[in-house]
SERO-4910 file (N, C-alpha, C, O; in steps of 0.05 Angstrom, whole numbers):
BEGIN
 pado doro    nc1    nc2    nc3   cac1   cac2   cac3    cc1    cc2    cc3    oc1    oc2    oc3
  Ser    A    117    673   -504    105    694   -488    121    719   -488    110    741   -487
  Leu    A    149    716   -489    167    739   -489    167    754   -515    171    778   -516
  Asp    A    162    739   -538    162    751   -564    138    768   -569    139    788   -583
  Thr    A    116    762   -557     90    776   -561     87    799   -542     68    815   -545
  Ser    A    105    803   -522    102    825   -503    104    853   -515     88    870   -509
  Pro    A    124    858   -534    125    885   -547    100    891   -562     91    914   -562
  Lys    A     89    872   -576     64    876   -591     41    884   -572     26    902   -578
  Leu    A     41    870   -549     20    878   -530     24    906   -520      5    921   -516
  His    A     50    914   -515     56    941   -507     47    962   -528     36    983   -521
  Lys    A     53    955   -554     45    973   -575     15    977   -576      5    999   -578
  Phe    A      1    954   -574    -28    955   -574    -38    972   -550    -57    987   -553
  Thr    A    -26    968   -527    -34    983   -504    -29   1013   -507    -46   1030   -500
  Ile    A     -6   1021   -518      1   1049   -523    -19   1061   -543    -28   1084   -539
  Lys    A    -24   1046   -564    -43   1056   -585    -71   1061   -572    -84   1081   -578
  Asn    A    -79   1042   -556   -106   1045   -543   -106   1070   -525   -126   1084   -524
  Val    A    -84   1074   -510    -83   1097   -492    -84   1123   -508    -98   1142   -500
  Ile    A    -69   1124   -531    -69   1148   -548    -96   1153   -559   -106   1176   -559
  Lys    A   -109   1132   -569   -136   1135   -580   -155   1146   -559   -172   1163   -564
  Arg    A   -153   1134   -535   -171   1142   -513   -166   1171   -506   -184   1187   -500
  Ala    A   -140   1179   -506   -134   1207   -499   -144   1226   -520   -154   1247   -514
  Asn    A   -141   1219   -546   -152   1236   -567   -182   1239   -566   -193   1260   -569
  Ser    A   -195   1216   -560   -224   1217   -558   -233   1235   -534   -252   1251   -537
  Leu    A   -218   1232   -512   -224   1250   -489   -219   1279   -495   -234   1296   -486
  Thr    A   -197   1284   -510   -191   1312   -518   -212   1324   -536   -221   1346   -532
  Gly    A   -220   1307   -555   -242   1317   -573   -267   1322   -558   -281   1342   -563
  Tyr    A   -274   1304   -540   -298   1307   -525   -297   1332   -507   -316   1347   -504
  Ala    A   -273   1335   -495   -270   1359   -477   -271   1385   -492   -283   1404   -483
  Gly    A   -258   1385   -516   -259   1409   -533   -287   1416   -542   -296   1439   -541
  Ala    A   -302   1395   -551   -329   1399   -559   -347   1409   -537   -363   1427   -540
  Ala    A   -343   1397   -513   -359   1405   -490   -352   1433   -482   -370   1448   -475
  Thr    A   -327   1441   -484   -319   1468   -476   -331   1489   -495   -340   1510   -487
  Ser    A   -329   1482   -521   -339   1501   -541   -369   1504   -538   -379   1527   -539
  His    A   -384   1483   -534   -413   1485   -531   -420   1500   -505   -438   1516   -505
  Trp    A   -404   1494   -484   -410   1507   -459   -404   1537   -460   -418   1553   -449
  Ala    A   -382   1543   -474   -375   1572   -476   -393   1587   -494   -398   1611   -489
  Leu    A   -404   1574   -515   -421   1588   -534   -451   1586   -527   -468   1596   -541
  Ser    A   -457   1573   -504   -485   1571   -496   -497   1597   -489   -482   1615   -480
  Pro    A   -524   1602   -494   -536   1628   -488   -536   1635   -459   -536   1659   -452
  Gly    A   -535   1615   -441   -536   1621   -412   -510   1634   -403   -511   1646   -381
  Arg    A   -488   1631   -417   -463   1643   -409   -460   1671   -420   -442   1676   -437
  Ser    A   -477   1689   -411   -476   1716   -422   -455   1733   -409   -445   1752   -422
  Gly    A   -447   1726   -384   -427   1743   -370   -399   1739   -381   -383   1757   -379
  Ser    A   -392   1716   -393   -366   1710   -403   -363   1720   -431   -382   1716   -447
  Pro    A   -341   1733   -438   -338   1742   -465   -333   1719   -484   -321   1699   -476
  Pro    A   -342   1721   -508   -338   1699   -527   -308   1698   -535   -295   1718   -538
  Met    A   -299   1672   -537   -271   1667   -544   -267   1669   -574   -284   1661   -590
  Ser    A   -244   1679   -580   -237   1681   -609   -227   1655   -619   -221   1636   -604
  Val    A   -226   1653   -646   -217   1628   -658   -188   1624   -654   -179   1601   -650
  Glu    A   -172   1645   -653   -143   1643   -649   -137   1633   -621   -121   1616   -617
  His    A   -151   1646   -601   -147   1637   -573   -156   1609   -569   -143   1593   -554
  Lys    A   -178   1602   -582   -188   1574   -580   -168   1554   -592   -164   1533   -580
  Ser    A   -155   1561   -614   -136   1542   -626   -111   1540   -609   -100   1518   -606
  Lys    A   -103   1563   -596    -80   1561   -578    -86   1543   -554    -69   1527   -546
  Thr    A   -109   1547   -543   -117   1530   -520   -118   1501   -528   -109   1483   -513
  Met    A   -129   1495   -551   -131   1467   -560   -103   1456   -565    -98   1432   -558
  Ser    A    -86   1471   -577    -59   1461   -582    -43   1456   -556    -29   1436   -554
  Phe    A    -46   1474   -537    -33   1470   -511    -43   1446   -496    -27   1430   -486
  Ser    A    -70   1442   -496    -81   1419   -483    -74   1393   -497    -69   1372   -485
  Thr    A    -73   1395   -524    -65   1371   -539    -36   1364   -533    -29   1340   -531
  Phe    A    -18   1384   -531     10   1379   -524     13   1366   -497     29   1348   -493
  Lys    A     -3   1377   -478     -2   1365   -451    -11   1336   -451      1   1319   -437
  Leu    A    -33   1331   -466    -43   1303   -467    -22   1285   -480    -19   1262   -472
  His    A     -9   1295   -502     11   1278   -516     34   1273   -498     45   1251   -498
  Ser    A     42   1293   -482     65   1288   -464     57   1268   -442     73   1251   -434
  Arg    A     32   1270   -432     23   1251   -412     22   1222   -424     31   1203   -411
  Val    A     11   1221   -449     10   1195   -461     38   1183   -466     42   1159   -463
  Arg    A     57   1201   -473     84   1192   -478     97   1182   -452    110   1161   -451
  Asn    A     92   1197   -431    102   1189   -405     90   1162   -396    103   1145   -385
  Asn    A     63   1160   -401     50   1135   -394     61   1112   -410     64   1089   -400
  Ser    A     66   1117   -436     76   1096   -453    104   1087   -445    111   1064   -445
  Val    A    121   1108   -437    147   1101   -427    145   1085   -401    160   1065   -397
  Ala    A    127   1093   -384    123   1078   -359    113   1050   -364    122   1030   -352
  Leu    A     94   1048   -384     84   1021   -391    106   1004   -403    108    980   -399
  Gly    A    123   1018   -420    145   1002   -432    165    992   -412    173    969   -413
  Ser    A    172   1009   -393    190   1000   -371    177    979   -354    190    960   -346
  Gly    A    151    982   -348    137    961   -333    135    935   -348    138    914   -337
  Gly    A    132    937   -375    131    913   -391    158    898   -391    159    874   -390
  Leu    A    179    914   -393    206    902   -392    211    888   -365    222    866   -363
  Glu    A    202    902   -344    205    890   -317    189    864   -314    198    844   -303
  Thr    A    164    866   -326    147    842   -325    159    819   -341    159    796   -333
  Ala    A    170    826   -365    183    805   -381    207    794   -367    212    770   -368
  His    A    223    811   -353    246    801   -338    237    783   -315    249    762   -311
  Gln    A    216    790   -301    205    773   -280    195    746   -292    199    725   -280
  Leu    A    182    748   -315    173    723   -328    196    705   -335    195    681   -332
  Arg    A    218    718   -346    241    702   -352    253    689   -327    261    665   -328
  Leu    A    255    704   -306    265    693   -281    247    670   -271    257    649   -262
  Leu    A    221    674   -272    203    652   -264    205    628   -282    204    605   -272
  Gln    A    209    633   -308    212    610   -326    238    595   -321    239    571   -322
  Asn    A    259    611   -315    285    598   -308    282    582   -283    293    559   -281
  Gln    A    268    593   -263    264    578   -238    248    553   -243    253    532   -231
  Leu    A    227    555   -261    211    532   -267    228    510   -281    225    487   -274
  Met    A    245    519   -300    262    499   -313    282    486   -293    287    462   -294
  Gln    A    293    503   -275    311    492   -254    296    472   -236    307    451   -229
  Trp    A    271    479   -229    256    460   -212    250    434   -227    250    413   -216
  Arg    A    243    437   -253    238    413   -269    263    396   -271    261    371   -269
  Cys    A    286    409   -276    311    394   -277    317    380   -250    325    357   -250
  Ala    A    312    395   -228    317    383   -202    298    360   -197    306    340   -186
  Asn    A    272    363   -205    253    342   -202    260    317   -219    257    294   -210
  Ala    A    270    323   -243    278    300   -260    302    285   -248    303    261   -248
  Arg    A    321    301   -237    344    288   -224    335    272   -199    344    250   -194
  Ala    A    316    284   -184    306    270   -161    291    244   -169    294    224   -155
  Glu    A    275    246   -190    261    222   -199    281    201   -209    277    177   -203
  Ser    A    302    209   -223    322    190   -232    336    177   -208    340    153   -207
  Ala    A    344    194   -189    357    183   -165    338    164   -150    347    143   -140
  Lys    A    313    172   -148    293    155   -135    290    129   -149    288    108   -136
  Gly    A    289    130   -176    287    105   -191    312     87   -187    309     62   -184
  Asn    A    336     99   -186    360     83   -181    359     71   -154    366     47   -150
  Val    A    351     87   -134    350     76   -106    329     54   -105    333     33    -91
  Thr    A    306     57   -119    285     37   -119    295     11   -131    290    -11   -121
  Asn    A    309     13   -154    320    -10   -167    341    -24   -150    341    -49   -148
  Gln    A    358     -8   -136    378    -20   -119    365    -35    -95    373    -56    -87
  Val    A    344    -22    -84    330    -35    -61    316    -60    -71    316    -80    -56
  Glu    A    304    -60    -95    291    -84   -105    312   -106   -109    307   -130   -103
  Arg    A    335    -99   -120    356   -120   -124    365   -130    -97    369   -155    -94
  Asn    A    369   -113    -77    377   -122    -51    355   -140    -39    361   -160    -26
  Phe    A    330   -133    -43    308   -149    -33    308   -177    -45    304   -197    -32
  Val    A    312   -178    -72    313   -204    -86    336   -220    -76    333   -244    -71
  Cys    A    359   -208    -73    383   -222    -63    378   -233    -34    385   -255    -28
  Gly    A    366   -215    -18    360   -224     10    340   -247     10    342   -265     26
  Trp    A    319   -245     -7    299   -267     -9    312   -293    -18    306   -314     -8
  Asp    A    331   -291    -38    345   -315    -47    362   -327    -25    362   -351    -21
  Ser    A    376   -310    -10    392   -320     12    375   -332     34    382   -353     45
  Leu    A    352   -320     40    334   -331     60    323   -358     51    320   -376     67
  Thr    A    316   -360     25    306   -386     15    328   -408     17    322   -430     25
  Lys    A    352   -401     10    374   -420     12    378   -428     41    383   -451     47
  Leu    A    377   -408     59    380   -414     88    358   -433     98    363   -451    113
  Gln    A    333   -428     89    311   -445     97    315   -474     87    310   -493    101
  Arg    A    324   -476     62    329   -503     51    351   -517     66    350   -541     72
  Ser    A    372   -502     73    394   -513     89    385   -522    116    392   -544    126
  Val    A    368   -506    129    357   -513    156    340   -538    154    341   -555    171
  Leu    A    323   -539    133    306   -562    129    322   -588    124    316   -609    135
  His    A    344   -585    108    361   -608    103    375   -617    129    377   -641    134
  Arg    A    384   -598    145    396   -605    171    376   -618    189    383   -637    204
  Lys    A    351   -608    189    330   -621    206    325   -650    198    323   -668    214
  Leu    A    323   -654    171    319   -682    161    342   -700    168    339   -723    176
  Gln    A    367   -689    165    390   -705    172    391   -711    202    398   -734    209
  Leu    A    384   -692    219    383   -697    247    362   -717    255    366   -734    272
  Gln    A    338   -715    242    317   -735    247    326   -763    239    320   -782    253
  Lys    A    340   -765    216    350   -791    207    370   -802    227    370   -826    233
  Glu    A    388   -785    237    408   -794    256    394   -803    282    403   -822    294
  Lys    A    373   -789    290    358   -798    314    345   -825    310    346   -842    328
  Gln    A    333   -829    286    321   -855    280    342   -877    280    338   -900    290
  Asp    A    366   -871    268    387   -891    268    397   -898    296    403   -921    302
  Thr    A    398   -877    313    407   -882    340    386   -899    355    394   -917    371
  Lys    A    360   -893    351    339   -910    364    341   -939    354    338   -957    370
  Leu    A    346   -942    328    348   -970    317    372   -984    329    370  -1008    336
  Asp    A    395   -970    331    418   -982    343    413   -990    373    421  -1011    382
  Leu    A    399   -972    387    393   -978    415    375  -1003    418    379  -1020    435
  Ser    A    355  -1004    400    337  -1027    401    351  -1053    394    346  -1074    405
  Val    A    369  -1051    374    385  -1075    367    403  -1084    389    406  -1107    395
  Ile    A    416  -1064    402    434  -1070    424    419  -1083    447    428  -1101    460
  Glu    A    394  -1072    452    378  -1084    473    370  -1113    467    366  -1129    485
  Gln    A    368  -1120    442    360  -1147    434    384  -1166    429    380  -1189    421
  Met    A    408  -1156    433    432  -1173    427    434  -1196    447    440  -1219    439
  Asn    A    429  -1191    473    431  -1213    492    410  -1235    487    418  -1258    487
  Pro    A    384  -1228    481    366  -1249    474    374  -1264    448    369  -1288    446
  Leu    A    385  -1249    429    393  -1262    404    417  -1281    409    419  -1302    397
  Glu    A    435  -1273    427    457  -1290    433    448  -1315    448    459  -1337    444
  Thr    A    429  -1312    466    418  -1335    481    401  -1353    463    396  -1377    469
  Trp    A    391  -1342    441    374  -1358    423    390  -1381    411    378  -1402    406
  Gly    A    415  -1377    405    431  -1398    394    434  -1422    413    431  -1445    405
  Glu    A    438  -1416    439    440  -1437    459    413  -1451    462    412  -1475    465
  Met    A    391  -1436    462    365  -1448    463    359  -1466    439    347  -1487    442
  Glu    A    368  -1457    416    364  -1473    392    379  -1500    393    369  -1520    385
  Arg    A    404  -1499    403    419  -1524    406    406  -1543    426    404  -1567    421
  Gln    A    397  -1531    448    383  -1549    468    357  -1560    456    351  -1584    461
  His    A    343  -1545    441    319  -1554    429    324  -1577    409    310  -1597    409
  Leu    A    344  -1573    392    351  -1594    373    360  -1620    387    353  -1642    378
  Ser    A    375  -1616    408    383  -1640    423    359  -1655    435    358  -1679    435
  Ala    A    340  -1639    446    316  -1652    458    300  -1666    437    289  -1688    441
  Val    A    297  -1653    414    281  -1665    392    294  -1691    382    280  -1711    378
  Ser    A    320  -1690    380    334  -1715    370    332  -1737    391    328  -1760    384
  Asn    A    334  -1730    416    331  -1751    437    303  -1762    437    299  -1786    441
  Thr    A    283  -1745    433    256  -1754    433    251  -1773    409    237  -1793    410
  Glu    A    263  -1765    387    260  -1781    363    272  -1809    367    261  -1829    359
  Glu    A    296  -1809    379    308  -1835    384    292  -1852    404    289  -1876    400
  Cys    A    281  -1839    424    264  -1854    443    240  -1866    429    233  -1889    434
  Leu    A    226  -1850    413    203  -1859    399    210  -1882    380    195  -1901    377
  His    A    232  -1879    367    240  -1900    348    246  -1926    363    238  -1948    354
  Cys    A    258  -1923    386    263  -1947    402    237  -1960    412    235  -1985    413
  Val    A    219  -1943    420    194  -1953    431    177  -1967    409    165  -1988    414
  Val    A    176  -1954    386    158  -1964    365    171  -1985    348    159  -2006    342
  Cys    A    195  -1980    340    207  -1997    319    226  -2019    330    229  -2039    316
  Glu    A    237  -2016    353    256  -2035    362    245  -2053    384    260  -2064    400
  Val    A    219  -2056    386    207  -2075    405    209  -2104    394    201  -2109    371
  Ala    A    219  -2121    410    223  -2149    400    197  -2164    401    186  -2170    422
  Leu    A    186  -2169    377    161  -2183    375    167  -2210    361    163  -2214    337
  Leu    A    177  -2228    377    184  -2255    367    162  -2275    376    143  -2268    391
  Glu    A    166  -2300    367    146  -2321    375    148  -2326    405    169  -2328    417
  Ala    A    125  -2328    416    122  -2333    445    131  -2310    462    136  -2313    486
  Ala    A    133  -2286    449    141  -2262    464    116  -2251    478     95  -2250    466
  Gln    A    120  -2243    502     98  -2232    517    105  -2204    528    129  -2199    535
  Val    A     86  -2187    529     91  -2160    538     67  -2151    556     44  -2160    552
  Asp    A     74  -2134    574     53  -2124    591     38  -2101    576     50  -2081    570
  Gln    A     14  -2105    571     -2  -2086    555     -5  -2059    570     -4  -2038    557
  Ile    A     -8  -2060    596    -11  -2034    611     14  -2017    609     12  -1993    605
  Glu    A     37  -2030    611     62  -2015    609     66  -2003    581     76  -1981    578
  Val    A     58  -2019    561     60  -2009    533     42  -1985    529     50  -1965    517
  Ile    A     17  -1987    539     -1  -1964    536      9  -1939    551      7  -1917    540
  Leu    A     20  -1943    574     31  -1920    589     55  -1908    574     58  -1883    574
  Ala    A     72  -1925    563     95  -1915    548     87  -1899    524     98  -1877    518
  Val    A     67  -1910    509     58  -1895    485     44  -1869    493     48  -1848    479
  Arg    A     29  -1870    514     16  -1845    523     36  -1824    532     33  -1800    527
  His    A     57  -1834    545     78  -1815    554     92  -1803    530     98  -1779    529
  Ala    A     97  -1819    510    109  -1809    485     91  -1788    471    100  -1768    460
  Tyr    A     65  -1794    471     46  -1775    458     45  -1749    473     45  -1727    461
  Asp    A     45  -1750    500     46  -1725    516     71  -1709    511     71  -1685    510
  Leu    A     93  -1724    508    118  -1710    503    119  -1696    476    128  -1673    474
  Thr    A    108  -1709    456    107  -1696    429     88  -1672    430     93  -1652    416
  Ser    A     66  -1674    444     47  -1652    446     60  -1628    460     57  -1605    452
  Ala    A     76  -1633    481     90  -1612    495    111  -1599    477    114  -1574    477
  Ile    A    125  -1615    462    145  -1604    443    131  -1587    422    141  -1566    414
  Lys    A    108  -1596    412     94  -1581    391     84  -1554    402     87  -1533    389
  Ser    A     73  -1553    426     65  -1528    439     88  -1509    444     86  -1485    441
  Met    A    111  -1521    452    135  -1504    456    144  -1492    430    152  -1468    430
  Leu    A    144  -1507    409    153  -1496    383    134  -1475    373    142  -1454    362
  Thr    A    108  -1479    378     88  -1458    370     92  -1432    385     89  -1411    373
  Ala    A     99  -1434    411    103  -1410    427    129  -1396    419    130  -1371    421
  Leu    A    149  -1410    411    175  -1398    404    176  -1387    375    192  -1369    369
  Leu    A    158  -1396    358    158  -1386    331    149  -1357    330    131  -1350    346
  Pro    A    160  -1340    312    152  -1312    311    124  -1309    299    114  -1286    297
***
């Protein structure tokens, strides 16, 4: 844009000069026609020499005006070019500042993302540790309950041994009694026995065995 500005100024100056020449020609032609018109009888006719002097003076004035305008346009164009350069420099500075800001923003974003990932990892590890501690605490509670239940059952378990010994002793005594009743009865020649007493003894033995059986059934798990 800066390289083409002098060309634009040249074209502008040329256009101004052409327009001034055309206006000069038009003014001269109009003046000559107006001066030579039949209605202008009171004014004396101008000579060719005076007319040429007038045309040369007006042309000189127009050329000086055009030159002054071209100088003004040239100085204005330089000022405009200088302003454009300043604006372009400001634009480049703003672009550089924006690029630096974008780079800094990207670095901050990456750092924040890394911090977020690290924090998420730490939070996940903490959650796993808390879950492991909860499971361990639950297991310890269950072990404590089991120990308490076992301790509560220790006295019955200790008395179970004594009950078992008494039971074995009673069963062995019953077996001996039944063996004596059934197998060791003297049945010799001319031996007599009271049938009612025998029936009562056998019935008593049967009742005793039934009671032992029901007791064993109740004690079995």
